[in-house]
One Martini backbone bead per residue (centre of mass of N, CA, C, O) as a GRO file, in nm:
protein
  473
    1MET     BB    1 -18.885  -3.756  -0.546
    2LEU     BB    2 -18.818  -4.063  -0.493
    3PRO     BB    3 -18.834  -4.373  -0.456
    4PRO     BB    4 -18.752  -4.623  -0.276
    5LEU     BB    5 -18.455  -4.816  -0.238
    6GLU     BB    6 -18.325  -5.156  -0.291
    7ILE     BB    7 -18.145  -5.431  -0.240
    8VAL     BB    8 -18.121  -5.726  -0.479
    9ALA     BB    9 -17.805  -5.732  -0.569
   10ARG     BB   10 -17.487  -5.906  -0.615
   11GLU     BB   11 -17.162  -5.865  -0.779
   12ARG     BB   12 -16.831  -6.016  -0.901
   13PRO     BB   13 -16.639  -5.909  -1.132
   14LEU     BB   14 -16.373  -6.156  -1.217
   15ALA     BB   15 -16.078  -6.109  -1.432
   16LEU     BB   16 -15.760  -6.126  -1.546
   17VAL     BB   17 -15.887  -6.181  -1.824
   18SER     BB   18 -16.025  -6.041  -2.076
   19PRO     BB   19 -16.295  -6.161  -2.248
   20ALA     BB   20 -16.233  -6.005  -2.529
   21THR     BB   21 -15.903  -6.139  -2.535
   22SER     BB   22 -15.899  -6.434  -2.498
   23VAL     BB   23 -15.623  -6.680  -2.507
   24ARG     BB   24 -15.545  -7.009  -2.599
   25HIS     BB   25 -15.252  -7.202  -2.527
   26PRO     BB   26 -15.044  -7.426  -2.625
   27VAL     BB   27 -14.869  -7.692  -2.435
   28SER     BB   28 -14.522  -7.796  -2.466
   29GLY     BB   29 -14.295  -7.884  -2.272
   30THR     BB   30 -14.070  -7.630  -2.112
   31SER     BB   31 -14.164  -7.412  -2.337
   32SER     BB   32 -14.277  -7.073  -2.435
   33ARG     BB   33 -14.373  -6.851  -2.723
   34TYR     BB   34 -14.563  -6.544  -2.780
   35ALA     BB   35 -14.724  -6.327  -2.949
   36ALA     BB   36 -14.838  -5.998  -2.767
   37ALA     BB   37 -14.967  -5.758  -2.876
   38ARG     BB   38 -15.049  -5.428  -2.745
   39PRO     BB   39 -15.237  -5.126  -2.696
   40ALA     BB   40 -15.174  -5.166  -2.382
   41PRO     BB   41 -15.057  -5.182  -2.033
   42TYR     BB   42 -15.267  -5.457  -2.038
   43VAL     BB   43 -15.175  -5.773  -1.899
   44ALA     BB   44 -15.225  -6.140  -1.909
   45VAL     BB   45 -15.096  -6.451  -1.758
   46VAL     BB   46 -15.217  -6.793  -1.734
   47ALA     BB   47 -15.145  -7.084  -1.535
   48ASP     BB   48 -15.205  -7.412  -1.544
   49LEU     BB   49 -15.167  -7.652  -1.291
   50ALA     BB   50 -15.000  -7.959  -1.229
   51SER     BB   51 -14.999  -8.131  -0.942
   52GLU     BB   52 -14.821  -8.383  -0.998
   53ALA     BB   53 -14.579  -8.231  -1.122
   54LEU     BB   54 -14.523  -8.055  -0.874
   55ARG     BB   55 -14.459  -8.282  -0.682
   56HIS     BB   56 -14.219  -8.391  -0.839
   57ASP     BB   57 -14.055  -8.126  -0.841
   58ALA     BB   58 -14.033  -8.100  -0.527
   59GLU     BB   59 -13.844  -8.381  -0.555
   60GLY     BB   60 -13.638  -8.295  -0.826
   61GLY     BB   61 -13.698  -8.171  -1.077
   62LYS     BB   62 -13.681  -8.012  -1.387
   63GLY     BB   63 -13.631  -7.739  -1.557
   64GLY     BB   64 -13.613  -7.517  -1.773
   65GLU     BB   65 -13.388  -7.358  -1.963
   66ASP     BB   66 -13.429  -7.064  -1.775
   67ALA     BB   67 -13.516  -7.235  -1.527
   68PRO     BB   68 -13.495  -7.338  -1.236
   69ALA     BB   69 -13.518  -7.589  -1.055
   70GLY     BB   70 -13.856  -7.592  -0.950
   71ARG     BB   71 -13.960  -7.372  -1.164
   72VAL     BB   72 -14.218  -7.143  -1.237
   73GLU     BB   73 -14.246  -6.940  -1.541
   74LEU     BB   74 -14.342  -6.612  -1.630
   75PHE     BB   75 -14.351  -6.393  -1.930
   76LEU     BB   76 -14.241  -6.067  -2.044
   77ALA     BB   77 -14.135  -5.929  -2.370
   78SER     BB   78 -13.924  -5.636  -2.478
   79GLY     BB   79 -13.659  -5.469  -2.590
   80GLY     BB   80 -13.473  -5.620  -2.351
   81THR     BB   81 -13.718  -5.696  -2.182
   82ARG     BB   82 -13.779  -5.888  -1.870
   83LEU     BB   83 -14.082  -6.016  -1.725
   84ALA     BB   84 -14.109  -6.204  -1.417
   85GLY     BB   85 -14.277  -6.490  -1.277
   86TRP     BB   86 -14.246  -6.703  -0.977
   87TYR     BB   87 -14.255  -7.065  -0.877
   88GLU     BB   88 -14.173  -7.275  -0.584
   89PRO     BB   89 -14.290  -7.568  -0.466
   90ALA     BB   90 -14.092  -7.653  -0.237
   91ARG     BB   91 -14.131  -7.350  -0.083
   92GLY     BB   92 -14.361  -7.150  -0.198
   93ALA     BB   93 -14.219  -6.949  -0.369
   94VAL     BB   94 -14.264  -6.595  -0.464
   95GLY     BB   95 -14.181  -6.390  -0.760
   96LEU     BB   96 -13.961  -6.142  -0.920
   97THR     BB   97 -13.818  -6.050  -1.249
   98VAL     BB   98 -13.599  -5.781  -1.372
   99THR     BB   99 -13.512  -5.692  -1.711
  100ASP     BB  100 -13.348  -5.444  -1.860
  101PRO     BB  101 -13.207  -5.285  -2.135
  102ALA     BB  102 -12.926  -5.259  -1.960
  103GLY     BB  103 -12.913  -5.556  -1.798
  104ARG     BB  104 -13.063  -5.528  -1.541
  105ARG     BB  105 -13.102  -5.755  -1.260
  106THR     BB  106 -13.394  -5.821  -1.055
  107SER     BB  107 -13.520  -5.926  -0.738
  108HIS     BB  108 -13.859  -6.004  -0.601
  109ARG     BB  109 -13.970  -6.044  -0.250
  110SER     BB  110 -14.206  -6.092  -0.021
  111ARG     BB  111 -14.187  -6.138   0.314
  112ARG     BB  112 -14.503  -6.167   0.378
  113PHE     BB  113 -14.635  -6.281   0.072
  114GLY     BB  114 -14.400  -6.486  -0.076
  115THR     BB  115 -14.605  -6.739   0.013
  116ALA     BB  116 -14.742  -7.053  -0.072
  117THR     BB  117 -14.898  -7.264   0.144
  118ASP     BB  118 -15.058  -7.359  -0.101
  119ARG     BB  119 -15.114  -7.527  -0.378
  120PRO     BB  120 -15.177  -7.402  -0.671
  121ASP     BB  121 -15.387  -7.404  -0.964
  122ALA     BB  122 -15.274  -7.112  -1.031
  123PHE     BB  123 -15.079  -6.873  -1.234
  124ALA     BB  124 -14.987  -6.514  -1.242
  125LEU     BB  125 -14.924  -6.241  -1.481
  126THR     BB  126 -14.919  -5.879  -1.447
  127LEU     BB  127 -14.989  -5.576  -1.641
  128THR     BB  128 -15.041  -5.236  -1.491
  129GLY     BB  129 -14.878  -5.031  -1.625
  130MET     BB  130 -14.617  -5.002  -1.380
  131HIS     BB  131 -14.732  -5.293  -1.281
  132LEU     BB  132 -14.602  -5.594  -1.142
  133THR     BB  133 -14.780  -5.912  -1.098
  134VAL     BB  134 -14.823  -6.187  -0.869
  135LEU     BB  135 -15.045  -6.479  -0.874
  136CYS     BB  136 -15.261  -6.698  -0.677
  137LEU     BB  137 -15.474  -6.979  -0.675
  138ASP     BB  138 -15.685  -6.997  -0.384
  139GLY     BB  139 -15.900  -7.181  -0.487
  140GLU     BB  140 -16.121  -6.903  -0.563
  141GLU     BB  141 -15.868  -6.711  -0.497
  142TRP     BB  142 -15.689  -6.433  -0.568
  143THR     BB  143 -15.335  -6.388  -0.476
  144ALA     BB  144 -15.102  -6.167  -0.400
  145ARG     BB  145 -14.722  -6.219  -0.392
  146GLY     BB  146 -14.633  -5.976  -0.592
  147ARG     BB  147 -14.474  -5.643  -0.646
  148VAL     BB  148 -14.368  -5.400  -0.906
  149ASP     BB  149 -14.213  -5.102  -0.987
  150LEU     BB  150 -14.103  -4.974  -1.318
  151THR     BB  151 -13.982  -4.721  -1.253
  152GLY     BB  152 -13.687  -4.653  -1.446
  153ARG     BB  153 -13.683  -4.925  -1.642
  154VAL     BB  154 -13.970  -4.899  -1.794
  155ASP     BB  155 -14.212  -4.818  -2.068
  156PRO     BB  156 -14.529  -4.949  -2.117
  157HIS     BB  157 -14.666  -4.701  -2.281
  158ASP     BB  158 -14.508  -4.775  -2.521
  159GLU     BB  159 -14.596  -4.869  -2.841
  160GLY     BB  160 -14.342  -5.020  -2.934
  161TRP     BB  161 -14.320  -5.211  -2.694
  162LEU     BB  162 -14.607  -5.339  -2.731
  163THR     BB  163 -14.566  -5.458  -3.020
  164GLY     BB  164 -14.309  -5.653  -2.910
  165LEU     BB  165 -14.469  -5.845  -2.745
  166THR     BB  166 -14.407  -6.127  -2.531
  167LEU     BB  167 -14.496  -6.468  -2.422
  168GLY     BB  168 -14.456  -6.716  -2.144
  169HIS     BB  169 -14.270  -7.019  -2.046
  170GLN     BB  170 -14.106  -7.195  -1.763
  171ALA     BB  171 -14.066  -7.555  -1.716
  172ALA     BB  172 -14.142  -7.848  -1.638
  173GLU     BB  173 -14.257  -8.119  -1.748
  174GLY     BB  174 -14.614  -8.079  -1.704
  175GLN     BB  175 -14.676  -7.833  -1.510
  176VAL     BB  176 -14.817  -7.700  -1.758
  177ALA     BB  177 -15.148  -7.722  -1.894
  178GLY     BB  178 -15.191  -7.402  -1.952
  179LEU     BB  179 -15.258  -7.099  -2.145
  180THR     BB  180 -15.368  -6.758  -2.070
  181SER     BB  181 -15.436  -6.459  -2.264
  182GLY     BB  182 -15.440  -6.089  -2.237
  183GLY     BB  183 -15.607  -5.861  -2.124
  184PHE     BB  184 -15.670  -5.700  -1.860
  185GLY     BB  185 -15.928  -5.700  -1.646
  186HIS     BB  186 -16.084  -5.765  -1.322
  187LEU     BB  187 -16.133  -5.727  -0.963
  188GLY     BB  188 -16.337  -5.489  -1.016
  189LEU     BB  189 -16.605  -5.240  -0.977
  190ARG     BB  190 -16.645  -4.889  -1.070
  191ASP     BB  191 -16.783  -4.603  -1.176
  192LEU     BB  192 -17.076  -4.624  -1.272
  193ARG     BB  193 -17.217  -4.554  -1.605
  194LEU     BB  194 -17.416  -4.432  -1.825
  195VAL     BB  195 -17.494  -4.455  -2.149
  196THR     BB  196 -17.545  -4.163  -2.358
  197GLU     BB  197 -17.690  -3.916  -2.476
  198ALA     BB  198 -17.652  -3.580  -2.493
  199ASP     BB  199 -17.949  -3.544  -2.340
  200GLY     BB  200 -17.942  -3.819  -2.134
  201THR     BB  201 -18.030  -4.051  -2.285
  202PRO     BB  202 -18.033  -4.370  -2.289
  203VAL     BB  203 -17.849  -4.629  -2.419
  204ARG     BB  204 -17.980  -4.888  -2.614
  205ASP     BB  205 -17.949  -5.264  -2.655
  206GLY     BB  206 -18.202  -5.457  -2.699
  207GLY     BB  207 -18.294  -5.320  -2.404
  208ASP     BB  208 -18.029  -5.280  -2.295
  209TRP     BB  209 -17.782  -5.168  -2.101
  210LEU     BB  210 -17.517  -4.917  -2.078
  211LEU     BB  211 -17.182  -4.924  -1.930
  212THR     BB  212 -16.940  -4.781  -1.743
  213ALA     BB  213 -16.609  -4.865  -1.600
  214THR     BB  214 -16.387  -4.940  -1.345
  215SER     BB  215 -16.117  -5.150  -1.372
  216ALA     BB  216 -15.972  -5.310  -1.135
  217GLY     BB  217 -15.662  -5.339  -1.007
  218PRO     BB  218 -15.348  -5.428  -0.839
  219GLY     BB  219 -15.437  -5.138  -0.690
  220PHE     BB  220 -15.428  -4.843  -0.756
  221PHE     BB  221 -15.542  -4.623  -0.994
  222ASP     BB  222 -15.286  -4.695  -1.195
  223THR     BB  223 -15.423  -5.008  -1.249
  224ALA     BB  224 -15.656  -4.904  -1.413
  225HIS     BB  225 -15.958  -4.910  -1.629
  226THR     BB  226 -16.171  -4.902  -1.904
  227SER     BB  227 -16.514  -5.017  -1.935
  228VAL     BB  228 -16.777  -5.212  -2.096
  229TRP     BB  229 -17.135  -5.272  -2.029
  230ARG     BB  230 -17.404  -5.504  -1.989
  231LEU     BB  231 -17.750  -5.469  -1.892
  232ALA     BB  232 -18.000  -5.648  -1.827
  233ALA     BB  233 -18.336  -5.593  -1.843
  234GLU     BB  234 -18.415  -5.890  -1.673
  235ALA     BB  235 -18.136  -5.849  -1.502
  236ASP     BB  236 -17.881  -5.860  -1.238
  237ARG     BB  237 -17.647  -5.835  -1.494
  238LEU     BB  238 -17.319  -5.839  -1.620
  239THR     BB  239 -17.150  -5.771  -1.943
  240HIS     BB  240 -16.880  -5.779  -2.126
  241CYS     BB  241 -16.757  -5.562  -2.413
  242ALA     BB  242 -16.515  -5.344  -2.334
  243ASP     BB  243 -16.203  -5.156  -2.396
  244LEU     BB  244 -16.042  -4.847  -2.284
  245TYR     BB  245 -15.802  -4.619  -2.424
  246PHE     BB  246 -15.542  -4.346  -2.394
  247ARG     BB  247 -15.446  -4.058  -2.548
  248ARG     BB  248 -15.252  -3.775  -2.505
  249PRO     BB  249 -15.164  -3.435  -2.576
  250ASP     BB  250 -14.868  -3.421  -2.385
  251VAL     BB  251 -14.807  -3.740  -2.396
  252PRO     BB  252 -14.677  -4.030  -2.452
  253GLY     BB  253 -14.885  -4.291  -2.506
  254VAL     BB  254 -15.076  -4.531  -2.310
  255PHE     BB  255 -15.380  -4.514  -2.108
  256GLY     BB  256 -15.588  -4.607  -1.810
  257ASP     BB  257 -15.816  -4.423  -1.804
  258HIS     BB  258 -16.086  -4.299  -1.580
  259ALA     BB  259 -16.378  -4.198  -1.495
  260VAL     BB  260 -16.636  -4.193  -1.710
  261HIS     BB  261 -16.809  -4.058  -2.010
  262LEU     BB  262 -17.035  -4.203  -2.242
  263LEU     BB  263 -17.138  -4.043  -2.553
  264ARG     BB  264 -17.388  -3.964  -2.795
  265ASP     BB  265 -17.329  -3.745  -3.093
  266GLY     BB  266 -17.477  -3.865  -3.320
  267GLY     BB  267 -17.202  -4.002  -3.514
  268ARG     BB  268 -17.058  -3.975  -3.226
  269TRP     BB  269 -16.818  -4.020  -2.981
  270LEU     BB  270 -16.790  -3.937  -2.634
  271VAL     BB  271 -16.504  -3.905  -2.397
  272ALA     BB  272 -16.494  -3.848  -2.059
  273THR     BB  273 -16.185  -3.809  -1.871
  274SER     BB  274 -15.971  -3.936  -1.618
  275THR     BB  275 -15.617  -3.903  -1.516
  276TRP     BB  276 -15.546  -4.193  -1.341
  277GLY     BB  277 -15.324  -4.374  -1.504
  278ASP     BB  278 -15.061  -4.197  -1.335
  279PHE     BB  279 -15.119  -4.163  -1.046
  280ASP     BB  280 -14.906  -3.978  -0.807
  281ARG     BB  281 -14.837  -3.803  -0.520
  282ARG     BB  282 -14.526  -3.763  -0.607
  283ARG     BB  283 -14.499  -3.768  -0.936
  284VAL     BB  284 -14.837  -3.741  -1.014
  285PRO     BB  285 -15.027  -3.488  -0.846
  286GLY     BB  286 -15.255  -3.505  -1.087
  287VAL     BB  287 -15.591  -3.421  -1.217
  288ARG     BB  288 -15.774  -3.448  -1.522
  289CYS     BB  289 -15.952  -3.368  -1.823
  290THR     BB  290 -16.069  -3.541  -2.111
  291LEU     BB  291 -16.137  -3.560  -2.478
  292ALA     BB  292 -16.312  -3.781  -2.694
  293GLU     BB  293 -16.332  -3.878  -3.045
  294SER     BB  294 -16.554  -4.121  -3.221
  295GLY     BB  295 -16.653  -4.360  -3.493
  296ALA     BB  296 -16.636  -4.601  -3.339
  297ASP     BB  297 -16.715  -4.910  -3.179
  298LEU     BB  298 -16.708  -4.876  -2.828
  299LEU     BB  299 -16.893  -5.144  -2.745
  300ARG     BB  300 -16.650  -5.314  -2.885
  301GLY     BB  301 -16.371  -5.429  -2.769
  302GLU     BB  302 -16.074  -5.252  -2.857
  303HIS     BB  303 -15.954  -4.911  -2.764
  304VAL     BB  304 -15.778  -4.627  -2.899
  305VAL     BB  305 -15.796  -4.284  -2.796
  306ASP     BB  306 -15.796  -3.957  -2.869
  307THR     BB  307 -15.711  -3.656  -2.693
  308ARG     BB  308 -15.826  -3.368  -2.521
  309GLU     BB  309 -15.883  -3.107  -2.357
  310LEU     BB  310 -16.098  -3.047  -2.067
  311PRO     BB  311 -16.189  -2.727  -1.964
  312LEU     BB  312 -16.227  -2.710  -1.629
  313PRO     BB  313 -16.338  -2.484  -1.416
  314THR     BB  314 -16.168  -2.298  -1.110
  315ASP     BB  315 -16.259  -2.027  -1.041
  316GLY     BB  316 -16.181  -1.928  -0.709
  317LEU     BB  317 -16.034  -2.197  -0.660
  318THR     BB  318 -15.890  -2.455  -0.486
  319SER     BB  319 -15.697  -2.660  -0.722
  320VAL     BB  320 -15.548  -3.003  -0.790
  321GLY     BB  321 -15.819  -3.125  -0.926
  322VAL     BB  322 -16.013  -3.311  -1.177
  323TRP     BB  323 -16.323  -3.519  -1.191
  324ASP     BB  324 -16.594  -3.692  -1.300
  325PRO     BB  325 -16.728  -3.650  -1.576
  326HIS     BB  326 -17.053  -3.498  -1.678
  327LEU     BB  327 -17.272  -3.490  -1.961
  328LEU     BB  328 -17.500  -3.227  -2.099
  329ARG     BB  329 -17.744  -3.127  -2.337
  330ASP     BB  330 -17.919  -2.804  -2.316
  331GLY     BB  331 -17.978  -2.749  -2.603
  332ASP     BB  332 -17.724  -2.496  -2.648
  333THR     BB  333 -17.612  -2.629  -2.375
  334TRP     BB  334 -17.344  -2.718  -2.185
  335LEU     BB  335 -17.306  -2.962  -1.927
  336VAL     BB  336 -17.083  -2.999  -1.631
  337GLY     BB  337 -16.994  -3.246  -1.410
  338TYR     BB  338 -16.775  -3.229  -1.111
  339ALA     BB  339 -16.470  -3.268  -0.942
  340SER     BB  340 -16.295  -3.080  -0.684
  341ALA     BB  341 -15.969  -3.031  -0.543
  342SER     BB  342 -15.797  -2.881  -0.274
  343ARG     BB  343 -15.700  -3.174  -0.201
  344PHE     BB  344 -15.541  -3.471  -0.111
  345PHE     BB  345 -15.861  -3.581  -0.007
  346ARG     BB  346 -16.050  -3.296  -0.108
  347PHE     BB  347 -16.394  -3.276  -0.227
  348HIS     BB  348 -16.618  -3.127  -0.481
  349PRO     BB  349 -16.878  -2.990  -0.646
  350CYS     BB  350 -16.944  -2.911  -1.000
  351VAL     BB  351 -17.061  -2.658  -1.246
  352ALA     BB  352 -17.068  -2.626  -1.598
  353SER     BB  353 -17.098  -2.387  -1.882
  354GLY     BB  354 -17.172  -2.383  -2.248
  355PRO     BB  355 -17.167  -2.380  -2.598
  356THR     BB  356 -16.904  -2.547  -2.544
  357LEU     BB  357 -16.646  -2.766  -2.438
  358ASP     BB  358 -16.426  -2.513  -2.491
  359ASP     BB  359 -16.654  -2.299  -2.338
  360LEU     BB  360 -16.632  -2.279  -2.009
  361THR     BB  361 -16.813  -2.203  -1.707
  362LEU     BB  362 -16.863  -2.136  -1.383
  363ARG     BB  363 -17.160  -2.191  -1.203
  364ALA     BB  364 -17.088  -2.407  -0.964
  365ALA     BB  365 -17.001  -2.452  -0.609
  366ALA     BB  366 -16.912  -2.681  -0.306
  367PRO     BB  367 -16.659  -2.635  -0.083
  368GLU     BB  368 -16.801  -2.730   0.189
  369ARG     BB  369 -16.749  -2.983   0.071
  370ARG     BB  370 -16.516  -3.288   0.129
  371ALA     BB  371 -16.676  -3.579   0.004
  372THR     BB  372 -16.774  -3.516  -0.316
  373GLU     BB  373 -16.901  -3.723  -0.583
  374GLY     BB  374 -17.046  -3.849  -0.868
  375VAL     BB  375 -17.144  -3.650  -1.074
  376THR     BB  376 -17.494  -3.619  -1.191
  377LEU     BB  377 -17.690  -3.571  -1.483
  378LEU     BB  378 -18.056  -3.527  -1.468
  379ARG     BB  379 -18.387  -3.629  -1.543
  380LEU     BB  380 -18.670  -3.718  -1.341
  381ASP     BB  381 -18.941  -3.605  -1.546
  382GLY     BB  382 -18.830  -3.594  -1.821
  383PRO     BB  383 -18.735  -3.400  -2.106
  384THR     BB  384 -18.868  -3.115  -1.959
  385SER     BB  385 -18.722  -3.129  -1.711
  386PRO     BB  386 -18.517  -3.051  -1.484
  387VAL     BB  387 -18.193  -3.036  -1.408
  388ARG     BB  388 -18.011  -3.256  -1.211
  389VAL     BB  389 -17.805  -3.331  -0.915
  390LEU     BB  390 -17.603  -3.598  -0.842
  391ALA     BB  391 -17.448  -3.752  -0.548
  392SER     BB  392 -17.167  -3.832  -0.314
  393ASP     BB  393 -17.148  -3.863   0.038
  394GLY     BB  394 -16.906  -3.933   0.227
  395ARG     BB  395 -16.764  -4.040   0.538
  396ASP     BB  396 -16.578  -3.757   0.533
  397SER     BB  397 -16.796  -3.595   0.596
  398ARG     BB  398 -16.996  -3.426   0.749
  399ARG     BB  399 -17.219  -3.549   0.959
  400GLU     BB  400 -17.483  -3.430   0.800
  401LEU     BB  401 -17.346  -3.561   0.506
  402ARG     BB  402 -17.319  -3.859   0.560
  403ALA     BB  403 -17.392  -4.113   0.370
  404ARG     BB  404 -17.517  -3.983   0.081
  405TYR     BB  405 -17.770  -3.867  -0.173
  406PRO     BB  406 -17.776  -3.586  -0.327
  407VAL     BB  407 -18.016  -3.340  -0.442
  408LEU     BB  408 -17.966  -3.095  -0.698
  409ASP     BB  409 -17.917  -2.814  -0.845
  410LEU     BB  410 -17.730  -2.618  -1.070
  411ASP     BB  411 -17.645  -2.445  -0.793
  412LEU     BB  412 -17.612  -2.655  -0.550
  413ARG     BB  413 -17.890  -2.690  -0.421
  414GLU     BB  414 -18.054  -2.857  -0.190
  415LEU     BB  415 -18.357  -3.076  -0.226
  416GLY     BB  416 -18.242  -3.366  -0.137
  417THR     BB  417 -18.270  -3.727  -0.113
  418LEU     BB  418 -18.181  -4.043  -0.165
  419ASP     BB  419 -18.361  -4.345  -0.102
  420ALA     BB  420 -18.073  -4.527  -0.015
  421PRO     BB  421 -17.840  -4.731   0.021
  422TYR     BB  422 -17.495  -4.709   0.164
  423PRO     BB  423 -17.224  -4.815   0.079
  424THR     BB  424 -16.916  -4.851   0.070
  425ASN     BB  425 -16.742  -4.584   0.026
  426LEU     BB  426 -16.816  -4.411  -0.308
  427PRO     BB  427 -17.106  -4.429  -0.428
  428TRP     BB  428 -17.280  -4.407  -0.718
  429PRO     BB  429 -17.585  -4.251  -0.862
  430THR     BB  430 -17.708  -4.483  -1.084
  431LEU     BB  431 -17.980  -4.425  -1.287
  432LEU     BB  432 -18.271  -4.625  -1.414
  433PRO     BB  433 -18.542  -4.560  -1.637
  434ASP     BB  434 -18.764  -4.788  -1.656
  435GLU     BB  435 -19.073  -4.940  -1.728
  436HIS     BB  436 -19.100  -5.017  -1.388
  437GLY     BB  437 -18.888  -4.813  -1.290
  438TRP     BB  438 -18.639  -4.771  -1.071
  439ARG     BB  439 -18.294  -4.805  -1.106
  440MET     BB  440 -17.973  -4.917  -0.959
  441VAL     BB  441 -17.609  -4.865  -0.992
  442THR     BB  442 -17.335  -4.978  -0.793
  443PHE     BB  443 -17.086  -4.971  -0.521
  444ASN     BB  444 -16.813  -5.093  -0.333
  445GLY     BB  445 -16.518  -5.159  -0.102
  446ARG     BB  446 -16.447  -5.443  -0.178
  447ALA     BB  447 -16.186  -5.639  -0.181
  448ALA     BB  448 -15.906  -5.785  -0.374
  449GLY     BB  449 -15.609  -6.003  -0.377
  450GLY     BB  450 -15.524  -5.910  -0.104
  451GLU     BB  451 -15.313  -5.730   0.115
  452LEU     BB  452 -15.085  -5.623  -0.075
  453LEU     BB  453 -15.264  -5.413  -0.256
  454GLY     BB  454 -15.470  -5.256  -0.118
  455TYR     BB  455 -15.598  -4.983  -0.240
  456GLY     BB  456 -15.829  -5.036  -0.545
  457THR     BB  457 -15.997  -5.335  -0.573
  458HIS     BB  458 -16.265  -5.224  -0.610
  459GLY     BB  459 -16.592  -5.381  -0.651
  460ASP     BB  460 -16.897  -5.440  -0.596
  461VAL     BB  461 -17.200  -5.489  -0.746
  462VAL     BB  462 -17.498  -5.287  -0.694
  463HIS     BB  463 -17.843  -5.364  -0.687
  464LEU     BB  464 -18.136  -5.162  -0.747
  465ARG     BB  465 -18.483  -5.103  -0.644
  466GLU     BB  466 -18.789  -5.068  -0.601
  467ARG     BB  467 -18.989  -5.102  -0.360
  468ASP     BB  468 -19.196  -5.386  -0.416
  469ARG     BB  469 -19.075  -5.500  -0.658
  470PRO     BB  470 -19.049  -5.733  -0.867
  471ALA     BB  471 -18.851  -5.968  -0.948
  472LEU     BB  472 -18.604  -6.058  -1.139
  473GLY     BB  473 -18.438  -6.300  -1.347
   0.00000   0.00000   0.00000
């Protein structure tokens, strides 16, 4: 059905501060404070540390005005809330302090991970949704040394709170050589999808490809957000372009929802989104899909877009959630592929169709599959060929379906499989039909940021192309 594909390159985009928003702050004296209004609760501040000053401080130097002697502290503050991460060179101790609007102050330090055994070159504080994290740069690797859930203390999703945000540092003279801040970036990328026209044709920009991705945060799905990337036409390399955040129709605030499909329909952009931005199996145990419309240039900068419900049908199915929407307009009919879960985490592919995206009916479902997602609609043989469904069968599937990319028709009858390596985790089959043959971009499950963070910090971007094709530049 398609020629065999092979892995030709891997890359790991990793940046605590989003490249599109990075600001370098001058530092002098023992403290600083800067206005840092944010459109969404995704922010990072990174301190470059001066090793000689740290050594002096470990021997008894003085701290800043509000920081104990020997302590380097970074903070985010707004509306009576102060969120701080700290590092004490003398002990190597690392931790967090949270002061909420009620005046309650608590300190948090991981017994297992809250010590930097080697003196770090840089120190960072990040806010990703409800999670505050402190990290140390150990050689070339960022390692999380502490994290705290802010639920019940402050609501970072609140736009008023975000508008009043400030950040800065407290430390002894000369300990901090410089500060960099901006929106939180990415520990890894996953859920890569082509940006397309409504009919499924890829959107190209100067010959380059455009993709959306889930920018992994320091933890589970509720620490991630959506980003936009450019893939060079003649190189296996991604460049960051934009970050997208979402308002929902039923709750206030801004969320980092992700696992999206961005498509252009005439003069407007549509963004079909999965509401992973606050998922929690105990507190918020559901996921659904929303739809945004925008006339803004979503390919550059930062954007907050308003959404409405995208009513994906699950008639006759046991469903606790739907995610991974992928849209395609076939003549006068909209098609939507997505995953539906009978429980967390057991999920299978679905296809819905209808005259509009607000009037969809269930066309097909494959509940016999139990770990299949990344549903993608595309035409394999040109604009008049039948629409096919690609998906990813994870390693928790039945033995005969495990670790493969099925190719199905719109009734979800299997026609074959994609002949391509299957990395770890649940890689999506994102195919790019370029001028020289098929390319593919996917991801794996390799974690970043250290053991404290657990699942959700993946992954590497994996580039594939047709076997025996000449290498790109």
